[in-house]
C-alpha positions in Angstrom: 194.6 84.3 47.4 194.0 86.7 50.2 190.7 86.2 52.1 189.1 88.9 54.2 186.7 88.4 57.1 184.4 90.8 58.9 186.1 91.1 62.3 183.1 92.7 63.8 181.0 89.6 62.9 183.6 87.3 64.4 183.7 89.3 67.6 179.9 89.3 67.9 179.8 85.6 67.3 182.5 85.0 69.9 180.7 87.1 72.5 177.5 85.1 71.8 179.4 81.9 72.4 180.9 83.2 75.6 177.5 84.2 76.9 176.1 80.8 76.0 179.0 79.0 77.6 178.6 81.1 80.7 175.0 80.1 81.0 175.9 76.4 80.7 178.6 76.8 83.4 175.9 77.3 86.1 174.2 74.0 85.3 175.3 71.1 87.5 177.4 68.7 85.4 180.0 66.0 85.9 183.5 67.2 86.6 184.6 66.2 83.1 181.9 68.1 81.3 182.3 71.1 83.6 186.1 71.0 82.8 185.4 71.0 79.1 183.0 74.0 79.4 185.4 76.0 81.5 188.1 75.3 78.9 185.9 76.4 76.1 184.9 79.5 78.0 188.6 80.3 78.6 189.6 79.7 75.0 186.7 81.9 73.7 187.8 84.7 76.1 191.4 84.4 74.9 190.2 84.5 71.3 188.2 87.7 72.0 191.3 89.3 73.6 193.4 88.3 70.5 190.8 89.8 68.1 191.1 93.1 70.0 194.8 93.2 69.2 194.4 92.9 65.4 195.2 96.1 63.6 192.6 97.6 61.3 194.0 99.5 58.4 193.5 103.2 58.8 192.5 105.3 55.8 193.8 108.8 55.2 190.7 110.3 53.6 192.6 113.5 52.5 195.3 111.5 50.8 192.7 109.3 49.0 190.7 112.4 47.8 193.9 113.9 46.5 194.7 110.7 44.6 191.3 110.7 42.9 191.7 114.4 42.1 195.0 113.5 40.4 193.2 110.9 38.3 190.7 113.4 37.2 193.4 115.9 36.2 195.1 113.2 34.1 192.0 112.7 32.0 191.3 116.4 31.8 188.0 116.3 33.7 187.1 119.2 36.0 187.0 118.2 39.7 183.8 119.3 41.5 183.9 120.2 45.2 180.7 118.2 45.5 182.9 115.1 45.1 184.7 116.1 48.3 181.4 116.4 50.2 180.1 113.1 48.9 183.4 111.3 49.7 183.4 112.6 53.3 179.7 111.9 53.7 180.1 108.2 52.8 183.3 107.9 54.7 181.6 109.1 57.9 178.6 107.0 57.2 180.9 103.9 57.0 182.5 104.8 60.3 179.1 105.3 62.0 177.9 102.0 60.6 180.9 100.2 62.2 180.1 101.9 65.5 183.5 103.8 65.8 
């Protein structure tokens, strides 16, 4: 079964952990503990860079609208141009909500 995660949430959590680790790095510690914290900080930064390389599926809005229009034609229901407006509105709203 395919599982999906919210990559934005993972990135946000990773950044919080990096900031927290950075704060702890300034505290005087034994060499062993400092080595562990530097290692964790390094791994978290590597993870963040990896997350930046993951491809996010692009959506062709025009193609999707045409597919839906075709579905309407098959069942003999008239397509209303308001549907185009509504689809574009919520598509753009989704993009803005993700901060793109």
